[in-house]
Backbone as XML, in Angstrom:
<?xml version="1.0"?>
<chain id="A" units="angstrom">
  <residue number="1" name="MET">
    <atom name="N" x="51.463" y="4.720" z="11.268"/>
    <atom name="CA" x="50.307" y="4.037" z="11.104"/>
    <atom name="C" x="50.901" y="2.491" z="10.492"/>
  </residue>
  <residue number="2" name="ASP">
    <atom name="N" x="50.259" y="1.657" z="10.977"/>
    <atom name="CA" x="50.660" y="0.530" z="10.466"/>
    <atom name="C" x="49.758" y="0.132" z="8.912"/>
  </residue>
  <residue number="3" name="THR">
    <atom name="N" x="50.637" y="-0.564" z="8.031"/>
    <atom name="CA" x="50.095" y="-0.832" z="6.789"/>
    <atom name="C" x="49.667" y="-2.257" z="6.854"/>
  </residue>
  <residue number="4" name="GLU">
    <atom name="N" x="48.808" y="-2.834" z="5.479"/>
    <atom name="CA" x="48.263" y="-4.183" z="5.594"/>
    <atom name="C" x="49.418" y="-5.060" z="5.621"/>
  </residue>
  <residue number="5" name="GLU">
    <atom name="N" x="50.859" y="-4.619" z="4.880"/>
    <atom name="CA" x="51.519" y="-5.626" z="4.787"/>
    <atom name="C" x="52.449" y="-5.572" z="6.252"/>
  </residue>
  <residue number="6" name="GLU">
    <atom name="N" x="52.343" y="-4.432" z="7.036"/>
    <atom name="CA" x="53.061" y="-4.776" z="8.357"/>
    <atom name="C" x="52.156" y="-5.554" z="9.358"/>
  </residue>
  <residue number="7" name="ILE">
    <atom name="N" x="50.785" y="-5.435" z="9.187"/>
    <atom name="CA" x="49.865" y="-6.055" z="9.963"/>
    <atom name="C" x="49.556" y="-7.644" z="9.593"/>
  </residue>
  <residue number="8" name="GLY">
    <atom name="N" x="49.626" y="-7.863" z="8.333"/>
    <atom name="CA" x="49.415" y="-9.217" z="7.815"/>
    <atom name="C" x="48.098" y="-9.331" z="7.488"/>
  </residue>
  <residue number="9" name="SER">
    <atom name="N" x="47.530" y="-10.327" z="6.606"/>
    <atom name="CA" x="46.030" y="-10.334" z="6.085"/>
    <atom name="C" x="46.086" y="-11.669" z="6.335"/>
  </residue>
  <residue number="10" name="TYR">
    <atom name="N" x="44.750" y="-11.985" z="6.847"/>
    <atom name="CA" x="44.262" y="-13.424" z="7.190"/>
    <atom name="C" x="43.064" y="-13.732" z="6.527"/>
  </residue>
  <residue number="11" name="GLU">
    <atom name="N" x="43.063" y="-14.770" z="5.982"/>
    <atom name="CA" x="41.750" y="-15.210" z="5.077"/>
    <atom name="C" x="40.533" y="-15.791" z="6.246"/>
  </residue>
  <residue number="12" name="GLU">
    <atom name="N" x="39.607" y="-15.436" z="6.332"/>
    <atom name="CA" x="38.719" y="-15.966" z="7.141"/>
    <atom name="C" x="37.472" y="-16.690" z="6.335"/>
  </residue>
  <residue number="13" name="ASP">
    <atom name="N" x="36.897" y="-17.753" z="6.879"/>
    <atom name="CA" x="35.998" y="-18.192" z="6.246"/>
    <atom name="C" x="34.776" y="-18.304" z="7.406"/>
  </residue>
  <residue number="14" name="TYR">
    <atom name="N" x="33.377" y="-18.055" z="6.836"/>
    <atom name="CA" x="32.553" y="-18.014" z="7.884"/>
    <atom name="C" x="31.555" y="-18.777" z="7.127"/>
  </residue>
  <residue number="15" name="ALA">
    <atom name="N" x="30.773" y="-19.771" z="7.994"/>
    <atom name="CA" x="29.792" y="-20.624" z="7.513"/>
    <atom name="C" x="28.384" y="-19.800" z="7.508"/>
  </residue>
  <residue number="16" name="VAL">
    <atom name="N" x="27.728" y="-19.803" z="6.459"/>
    <atom name="CA" x="26.634" y="-19.256" z="6.273"/>
    <atom name="C" x="25.441" y="-20.203" z="5.472"/>
  </residue>
  <residue number="17" name="GLN">
    <atom name="N" x="24.260" y="-20.275" z="6.425"/>
    <atom name="CA" x="23.288" y="-21.223" z="6.066"/>
    <atom name="C" x="22.462" y="-20.679" z="4.972"/>
  </residue>
  <residue number="18" name="ASP">
    <atom name="N" x="21.823" y="-21.620" z="4.183"/>
    <atom name="CA" x="20.747" y="-21.118" z="3.132"/>
    <atom name="C" x="19.824" y="-20.232" z="3.685"/>
  </residue>
  <residue number="19" name="VAL">
    <atom name="N" x="19.475" y="-19.243" z="2.642"/>
    <atom name="CA" x="18.160" y="-18.607" z="3.402"/>
    <atom name="C" x="17.523" y="-18.502" z="1.992"/>
  </residue>
  <residue number="20" name="GLN">
    <atom name="N" x="16.029" y="-18.536" z="2.437"/>
    <atom name="CA" x="15.033" y="-18.583" z="1.158"/>
    <atom name="C" x="14.239" y="-17.399" z="1.649"/>
  </residue>
  <residue number="21" name="LEU">
    <atom name="N" x="14.170" y="-16.310" z="0.497"/>
    <atom name="CA" x="13.265" y="-15.290" z="0.821"/>
    <atom name="C" x="12.133" y="-15.227" z="-0.208"/>
  </residue>
  <residue number="22" name="GLN">
    <atom name="N" x="10.959" y="-14.712" z="0.088"/>
    <atom name="CA" x="9.780" y="-14.754" z="-0.692"/>
    <atom name="C" x="9.019" y="-13.548" z="-0.619"/>
  </residue>
  <residue number="23" name="THR">
    <atom name="N" x="8.083" y="-13.197" z="-1.667"/>
    <atom name="CA" x="7.548" y="-11.980" z="-1.521"/>
    <atom name="C" x="6.847" y="-11.523" z="-0.150"/>
  </residue>
  <residue number="24" name="SER">
    <atom name="N" x="6.015" y="-12.830" z="0.277"/>
    <atom name="CA" x="5.339" y="-12.450" z="1.481"/>
    <atom name="C" x="6.258" y="-12.256" z="2.803"/>
  </residue>
  <residue number="25" name="ASP">
    <atom name="N" x="7.455" y="-12.129" z="2.740"/>
    <atom name="CA" x="8.474" y="-11.633" z="3.719"/>
    <atom name="C" x="8.501" y="-10.314" z="3.950"/>
  </residue>
  <residue number="26" name="PHE">
    <atom name="N" x="8.117" y="-9.593" z="2.942"/>
    <atom name="CA" x="8.365" y="-8.173" z="3.011"/>
    <atom name="C" x="6.815" y="-7.583" z="2.913"/>
  </residue>
  <residue number="27" name="ILE">
    <atom name="N" x="5.973" y="-8.185" z="3.147"/>
    <atom name="CA" x="4.536" y="-7.861" z="2.791"/>
    <atom name="C" x="3.658" y="-8.153" z="4.188"/>
  </residue>
  <residue number="28" name="THR">
    <atom name="N" x="2.991" y="-7.200" z="5.048"/>
    <atom name="CA" x="2.159" y="-7.264" z="6.220"/>
    <atom name="C" x="0.691" y="-7.193" z="5.426"/>
  </residue>
  <residue number="29" name="PRO">
    <atom name="N" x="-0.030" y="-8.596" z="6.080"/>
    <atom name="CA" x="-1.407" y="-8.133" z="5.717"/>
    <atom name="C" x="-2.147" y="-7.115" z="6.311"/>
  </residue>
  <residue number="30" name="ASP">
    <atom name="N" x="-3.035" y="-6.396" z="5.521"/>
    <atom name="CA" x="-3.678" y="-5.204" z="6.047"/>
    <atom name="C" x="-4.945" y="-5.453" z="5.816"/>
  </residue>
  <residue number="31" name="ILE">
    <atom name="N" x="-5.842" y="-5.539" z="7.012"/>
    <atom name="CA" x="-7.264" y="-5.881" z="7.010"/>
    <atom name="C" x="-7.977" y="-4.852" z="6.802"/>
  </residue>
  <residue number="32" name="LEU">
    <atom name="N" x="-8.688" y="-4.464" z="5.632"/>
    <atom name="CA" x="-9.474" y="-3.277" z="5.626"/>
    <atom name="C" x="-10.888" y="-3.415" z="6.015"/>
  </residue>
  <residue number="33" name="PRO">
    <atom name="N" x="-11.621" y="-2.413" z="6.475"/>
    <atom name="CA" x="-13.164" y="-2.788" z="6.660"/>
    <atom name="C" x="-13.866" y="-2.999" z="5.514"/>
  </residue>
  <residue number="34" name="THR">
    <atom name="N" x="-14.821" y="-4.005" z="5.852"/>
    <atom name="CA" x="-15.690" y="-4.602" z="4.593"/>
    <atom name="C" x="-16.265" y="-3.210" z="3.678"/>
  </residue>
  <residue number="35" name="GLY">
    <atom name="N" x="-16.312" y="-3.130" z="2.531"/>
    <atom name="CA" x="-16.831" y="-2.189" z="1.855"/>
    <atom name="C" x="-15.994" y="-0.953" z="1.620"/>
  </residue>
  <residue number="36" name="GLN">
    <atom name="N" x="-14.619" y="-0.946" z="2.017"/>
    <atom name="CA" x="-13.795" y="-0.027" z="1.927"/>
    <atom name="C" x="-12.443" y="-0.192" z="1.049"/>
  </residue>
  <residue number="37" name="PHE">
    <atom name="N" x="-12.236" y="-1.267" z="0.432"/>
    <atom name="CA" x="-11.587" y="-1.428" z="-0.543"/>
    <atom name="C" x="-11.406" y="-0.590" z="-1.765"/>
  </residue>
  <residue number="38" name="LYS">
    <atom name="N" x="-12.473" y="-0.377" z="-2.485"/>
    <atom name="CA" x="-12.822" y="0.378" z="-3.604"/>
    <atom name="C" x="-12.356" y="2.088" z="-3.043"/>
  </residue>
  <residue number="39" name="ASP">
    <atom name="N" x="-12.512" y="2.612" z="-1.904"/>
    <atom name="CA" x="-12.227" y="3.749" z="-1.343"/>
    <atom name="C" x="-10.597" y="3.909" z="-1.373"/>
  </residue>
  <residue number="40" name="PHE">
    <atom name="N" x="-9.931" y="2.983" z="-0.614"/>
    <atom name="CA" x="-8.525" y="3.022" z="-0.438"/>
    <atom name="C" x="-7.869" y="2.749" z="-1.888"/>
  </residue>
  <residue number="41" name="TRP">
    <atom name="N" x="-8.353" y="1.966" z="-2.620"/>
    <atom name="CA" x="-7.832" y="1.656" z="-3.912"/>
    <atom name="C" x="-7.951" y="3.153" z="-4.905"/>
  </residue>
  <residue number="42" name="GLU">
    <atom name="N" x="-9.095" y="3.738" z="-4.812"/>
    <atom name="CA" x="-9.168" y="5.071" z="-5.628"/>
    <atom name="C" x="-8.233" y="6.076" z="-4.840"/>
  </residue>
  <residue number="43" name="SER">
    <atom name="N" x="-8.194" y="6.220" z="-3.571"/>
    <atom name="CA" x="-7.366" y="6.966" z="-2.990"/>
    <atom name="C" x="-5.799" y="6.880" z="-3.321"/>
  </residue>
  <residue number="44" name="LEU">
    <atom name="N" x="-5.332" y="5.796" z="-3.892"/>
    <atom name="CA" x="-3.965" y="5.300" z="-4.213"/>
    <atom name="C" x="-3.622" y="6.118" z="-5.534"/>
  </residue>
  <residue number="45" name="GLY">
    <atom name="N" x="-4.914" y="6.646" z="-6.410"/>
    <atom name="CA" x="-4.642" y="6.959" z="-7.706"/>
    <atom name="C" x="-4.140" y="8.396" z="-7.520"/>
  </residue>
  <residue number="46" name="SER">
    <atom name="N" x="-4.532" y="9.103" z="-6.430"/>
    <atom name="CA" x="-3.887" y="10.279" z="-6.281"/>
    <atom name="C" x="-2.611" y="10.720" z="-5.783"/>
  </residue>
  <residue number="47" name="ASN">
    <atom name="N" x="-1.848" y="9.565" z="-5.372"/>
    <atom name="CA" x="-0.486" y="9.513" z="-5.127"/>
    <atom name="C" x="0.375" y="9.358" z="-6.248"/>
  </residue>
  <residue number="48" name="PRO">
    <atom name="N" x="1.072" y="10.200" z="-6.507"/>
    <atom name="CA" x="2.035" y="10.430" z="-7.750"/>
    <atom name="C" x="3.117" y="9.220" z="-7.673"/>
  </residue>
  <residue number="49" name="LYS">
    <atom name="N" x="3.368" y="8.686" z="-6.419"/>
    <atom name="CA" x="4.340" y="7.641" z="-6.284"/>
    <atom name="C" x="3.728" y="6.266" z="-6.581"/>
  </residue>
  <residue number="50" name="VAL">
    <atom name="N" x="2.478" y="6.159" z="-6.752"/>
    <atom name="CA" x="1.902" y="4.725" z="-7.133"/>
    <atom name="C" x="1.336" y="4.865" z="-8.436"/>
  </residue>
  <residue number="51" name="ALA">
    <atom name="N" x="1.495" y="3.625" z="-9.155"/>
    <atom name="CA" x="0.752" y="3.481" z="-10.380"/>
    <atom name="C" x="0.315" y="2.326" z="-10.301"/>
  </residue>
  <residue number="52" name="GLU">
    <atom name="N" x="-0.769" y="1.936" z="-11.344"/>
    <atom name="CA" x="-1.404" y="0.778" z="-11.260"/>
    <atom name="C" x="-0.861" y="0.010" z="-12.766"/>
  </residue>
  <residue number="53" name="LEU">
    <atom name="N" x="-0.651" y="-1.297" z="-12.442"/>
    <atom name="CA" x="0.127" y="-1.970" z="-13.454"/>
    <atom name="C" x="-0.495" y="-3.247" z="-13.694"/>
  </residue>
  <residue number="54" name="VAL">
    <atom name="N" x="-1.059" y="-3.411" z="-15.086"/>
    <atom name="CA" x="-1.891" y="-4.634" z="-15.267"/>
    <atom name="C" x="-1.099" y="-5.417" z="-16.164"/>
  </residue>
  <residue number="55" name="SER">
    <atom name="N" x="-0.852" y="-6.830" z="-15.602"/>
    <atom name="CA" x="-0.187" y="-7.821" z="-16.399"/>
    <atom name="C" x="-0.880" y="-9.091" z="-16.545"/>
  </residue>
  <residue number="56" name="THR">
    <atom name="N" x="-0.394" y="-9.865" z="-17.382"/>
    <atom name="CA" x="-1.102" y="-11.312" z="-17.392"/>
    <atom name="C" x="-0.018" y="-12.105" z="-17.270"/>
  </residue>
  <residue number="57" name="PHE">
    <atom name="N" x="-0.208" y="-13.170" z="-16.371"/>
    <atom name="CA" x="0.664" y="-14.229" z="-15.898"/>
    <atom name="C" x="0.137" y="-15.589" z="-15.917"/>
  </residue>
  <residue number="58" name="GLN">
    <atom name="N" x="0.960" y="-16.504" z="-16.480"/>
    <atom name="CA" x="0.471" y="-17.999" z="-16.368"/>
    <atom name="C" x="0.734" y="-18.727" z="-15.195"/>
  </residue>
  <residue number="59" name="MET">
    <atom name="N" x="0.116" y="-18.986" z="-14.239"/>
    <atom name="CA" x="-0.097" y="-19.504" z="-12.906"/>
    <atom name="C" x="-0.086" y="-21.060" z="-12.920"/>
  </residue>
  <residue number="60" name="PRO">
    <atom name="N" x="0.812" y="-21.748" z="-12.065"/>
    <atom name="CA" x="0.822" y="-22.947" z="-12.020"/>
    <atom name="C" x="-0.363" y="-23.859" z="-11.181"/>
  </residue>
  <residue number="61" name="PHE">
    <atom name="N" x="-1.727" y="-23.199" z="-11.407"/>
    <atom name="CA" x="-2.664" y="-23.707" z="-10.531"/>
    <atom name="C" x="-3.711" y="-24.479" z="-11.351"/>
  </residue>
  <residue number="62" name="LYS">
    <atom name="N" x="-4.278" y="-25.385" z="-11.010"/>
    <atom name="CA" x="-5.194" y="-26.199" z="-11.848"/>
    <atom name="C" x="-6.528" y="-25.825" z="-11.767"/>
  </residue>
  <residue number="63" name="THR">
    <atom name="N" x="-6.850" y="-25.196" z="-10.493"/>
    <atom name="CA" x="-8.106" y="-24.592" z="-10.421"/>
    <atom name="C" x="-8.270" y="-23.057" z="-9.895"/>
  </residue>
  <residue number="64" name="MET">
    <atom name="N" x="-9.186" y="-22.420" z="-10.140"/>
    <atom name="CA" x="-9.342" y="-21.071" z="-9.514"/>
    <atom name="C" x="-9.251" y="-21.064" z="-8.008"/>
  </residue>
  <residue number="65" name="GLU">
    <atom name="N" x="-9.767" y="-21.655" z="-7.348"/>
    <atom name="CA" x="-9.747" y="-22.163" z="-6.080"/>
    <atom name="C" x="-8.378" y="-22.064" z="-5.640"/>
  </residue>
  <residue number="66" name="ASP">
    <atom name="N" x="-7.458" y="-23.113" z="-6.141"/>
    <atom name="CA" x="-5.957" y="-23.284" z="-5.891"/>
    <atom name="C" x="-5.286" y="-21.796" z="-6.247"/>
  </residue>
  <residue number="67" name="ALA">
    <atom name="N" x="-5.637" y="-21.219" z="-7.454"/>
    <atom name="CA" x="-5.123" y="-19.899" z="-7.650"/>
    <atom name="C" x="-5.430" y="-18.996" z="-6.619"/>
  </residue>
  <residue number="68" name="VAL">
    <atom name="N" x="-6.401" y="-18.853" z="-6.138"/>
    <atom name="CA" x="-6.807" y="-17.537" z="-4.970"/>
    <atom name="C" x="-5.788" y="-17.995" z="-3.689"/>
  </residue>
  <residue number="69" name="GLU">
    <atom name="N" x="-5.849" y="-19.325" z="-3.552"/>
    <atom name="CA" x="-5.249" y="-19.476" z="-2.363"/>
    <atom name="C" x="-3.651" y="-19.506" z="-2.337"/>
  </residue>
  <residue number="70" name="GLY">
    <atom name="N" x="-2.954" y="-19.714" z="-3.261"/>
    <atom name="CA" x="-1.900" y="-19.602" z="-3.707"/>
    <atom name="C" x="-1.329" y="-18.232" z="-4.082"/>
  </residue>
  <residue number="71" name="VAL">
    <atom name="N" x="-2.161" y="-17.591" z="-4.475"/>
    <atom name="CA" x="-1.568" y="-15.978" z="-4.818"/>
    <atom name="C" x="-1.776" y="-15.442" z="-3.605"/>
  </residue>
  <residue number="72" name="THR">
    <atom name="N" x="-2.640" y="-15.619" z="-2.531"/>
    <atom name="CA" x="-2.875" y="-15.114" z="-1.497"/>
    <atom name="C" x="-1.632" y="-15.419" z="-0.395"/>
  </residue>
  <residue number="73" name="ARG">
    <atom name="N" x="-1.141" y="-16.685" z="-0.534"/>
    <atom name="CA" x="-0.330" y="-17.195" z="0.290"/>
    <atom name="C" x="1.136" y="-16.614" z="-0.145"/>
  </residue>
  <residue number="74" name="LEU">
    <atom name="N" x="1.234" y="-16.505" z="-1.617"/>
    <atom name="CA" x="2.648" y="-15.853" z="-2.147"/>
    <atom name="C" x="2.691" y="-14.488" z="-1.891"/>
  </residue>
  <residue number="75" name="PHE">
    <atom name="N" x="1.694" y="-13.656" z="-1.765"/>
    <atom name="CA" x="2.042" y="-12.297" z="-1.430"/>
    <atom name="C" x="1.808" y="-11.940" z="-0.038"/>
  </residue>
  <residue number="76" name="GLY">
    <atom name="N" x="1.204" y="-12.790" z="0.815"/>
    <atom name="CA" x="0.958" y="-12.784" z="2.439"/>
    <atom name="C" x="0.093" y="-11.622" z="2.521"/>
  </residue>
  <residue number="77" name="MET">
    <atom name="N" x="-0.650" y="-11.288" z="1.688"/>
    <atom name="CA" x="-1.653" y="-10.191" z="2.097"/>
    <atom name="C" x="-3.082" y="-10.784" z="2.627"/>
  </residue>
  <residue number="78" name="ALA">
    <atom name="N" x="-3.852" y="-9.762" z="2.986"/>
    <atom name="CA" x="-5.276" y="-10.023" z="3.310"/>
    <atom name="C" x="-6.333" y="-9.941" z="2.282"/>
  </residue>
  <residue number="79" name="ILE">
    <atom name="N" x="-7.119" y="-10.826" z="2.415"/>
    <atom name="CA" x="-8.393" y="-11.029" z="1.318"/>
    <atom name="C" x="-9.151" y="-9.594" z="1.789"/>
  </residue>
  <residue number="80" name="CYS">
    <atom name="N" x="-9.641" y="-8.968" z="0.774"/>
    <atom name="CA" x="-10.910" y="-7.939" z="0.905"/>
    <atom name="C" x="-11.966" y="-8.248" z="0.263"/>
  </residue>
  <residue number="81" name="GLU">
    <atom name="N" x="-13.094" y="-7.566" z="0.815"/>
    <atom name="CA" x="-14.437" y="-7.768" z="0.246"/>
    <atom name="C" x="-14.985" y="-9.385" z="0.036"/>
  </residue>
  <residue number="82" name="LYS">
    <atom name="N" x="-14.433" y="-10.421" z="0.831"/>
    <atom name="CA" x="-14.833" y="-11.652" z="0.612"/>
    <atom name="C" x="-14.464" y="-12.001" z="-1.077"/>
  </residue>
  <residue number="83" name="SER">
    <atom name="N" x="-13.489" y="-11.521" z="-1.555"/>
    <atom name="CA" x="-13.317" y="-11.769" z="-2.919"/>
    <atom name="C" x="-12.516" y="-13.132" z="-3.217"/>
  </residue>
  <residue number="84" name="ASN">
    <atom name="N" x="-12.366" y="-13.926" z="-1.996"/>
    <atom name="CA" x="-11.820" y="-15.345" z="-2.113"/>
    <atom name="C" x="-13.077" y="-16.174" z="-2.655"/>
  </residue>
  <residue number="85" name="GLN">
    <atom name="N" x="-14.267" y="-15.869" z="-2.547"/>
    <atom name="CA" x="-15.307" y="-16.623" z="-2.953"/>
    <atom name="C" x="-15.584" y="-16.680" z="-4.328"/>
  </residue>
  <residue number="86" name="ILE">
    <atom name="N" x="-15.502" y="-17.715" z="-5.041"/>
    <atom name="CA" x="-15.521" y="-17.923" z="-6.576"/>
    <atom name="C" x="-16.765" y="-18.200" z="-7.154"/>
  </residue>
  <residue number="87" name="ASN">
    <atom name="N" x="-17.112" y="-17.607" z="-8.045"/>
    <atom name="CA" x="-18.292" y="-18.307" z="-9.032"/>
    <atom name="C" x="-17.658" y="-19.243" z="-10.074"/>
  </residue>
  <residue number="88" name="VAL">
    <atom name="N" x="-17.996" y="-20.453" z="-10.003"/>
    <atom name="CA" x="-17.246" y="-21.537" z="-10.690"/>
    <atom name="C" x="-17.791" y="-21.406" z="-12.196"/>
  </residue>
  <residue number="89" name="THR">
    <atom name="N" x="-18.758" y="-20.576" z="-12.496"/>
    <atom name="CA" x="-19.246" y="-20.660" z="-13.891"/>
    <atom name="C" x="-18.498" y="-19.527" z="-14.612"/>
  </residue>
  <residue number="90" name="GLU">
    <atom name="N" x="-17.751" y="-18.513" z="-13.819"/>
    <atom name="CA" x="-16.806" y="-17.521" z="-14.670"/>
    <atom name="C" x="-15.491" y="-17.916" z="-14.757"/>
  </residue>
  <residue number="91" name="LYS">
    <atom name="N" x="-14.923" y="-17.438" z="-15.802"/>
    <atom name="CA" x="-13.479" y="-17.819" z="-16.299"/>
    <atom name="C" x="-12.477" y="-16.769" z="-15.820"/>
  </residue>
  <residue number="92" name="ILE">
    <atom name="N" x="-12.993" y="-15.588" z="-15.252"/>
    <atom name="CA" x="-12.187" y="-14.640" z="-14.819"/>
    <atom name="C" x="-12.477" y="-14.091" z="-13.241"/>
  </residue>
  <residue number="93" name="HIS">
    <atom name="N" x="-11.451" y="-14.017" z="-12.360"/>
    <atom name="CA" x="-12.052" y="-13.832" z="-11.110"/>
    <atom name="C" x="-10.959" y="-12.593" z="-10.592"/>
  </residue>
  <residue number="94" name="ASN">
    <atom name="N" x="-11.614" y="-11.609" z="-9.910"/>
    <atom name="CA" x="-10.661" y="-10.434" z="-9.419"/>
    <atom name="C" x="-10.760" y="-10.600" z="-7.890"/>
  </residue>
  <residue number="95" name="LEU">
    <atom name="N" x="-9.375" y="-10.894" z="-7.579"/>
    <atom name="CA" x="-9.033" y="-11.116" z="-6.318"/>
    <atom name="C" x="-8.463" y="-9.920" z="-5.502"/>
  </residue>
  <residue number="96" name="LEU">
    <atom name="N" x="-9.154" y="-9.359" z="-4.463"/>
    <atom name="CA" x="-8.546" y="-8.041" z="-3.858"/>
    <atom name="C" x="-8.117" y="-8.405" z="-2.818"/>
  </residue>
  <residue number="97" name="LEU">
    <atom name="N" x="-6.843" y="-7.702" z="-2.757"/>
    <atom name="CA" x="-5.876" y="-8.163" z="-1.485"/>
    <atom name="C" x="-5.194" y="-6.710" z="-0.901"/>
  </residue>
  <residue number="98" name="ALA">
    <atom name="N" x="-5.001" y="-6.625" z="0.273"/>
    <atom name="CA" x="-4.361" y="-5.458" z="0.882"/>
    <atom name="C" x="-3.224" y="-5.992" z="1.798"/>
  </residue>
  <residue number="99" name="GLY">
    <atom name="N" x="-2.172" y="-5.205" z="1.548"/>
    <atom name="CA" x="-1.066" y="-5.417" z="2.344"/>
    <atom name="C" x="-0.247" y="-4.410" z="2.425"/>
  </residue>
</chain>
């Protein structure tokens, strides 16, 4: 059997182009029938591998409309229950996404 010393070793260089990955590259939008988001969400609660995590983040969006569009694009998920429609008088908005 040949050893590495007997065979010799060669340094090889390979050109690798830059790659950018984002969250939406790993998520496929899942369109749920209207009125069914709540049922699907609650069914996740019975799965021991799934847990709801609530966090607060500061986002770089100036308006709620920009935030809805930006978060939807970031996660690459489908909007549910027409939750992309915003009441401009409210300071809090729940965006329902599936993917």
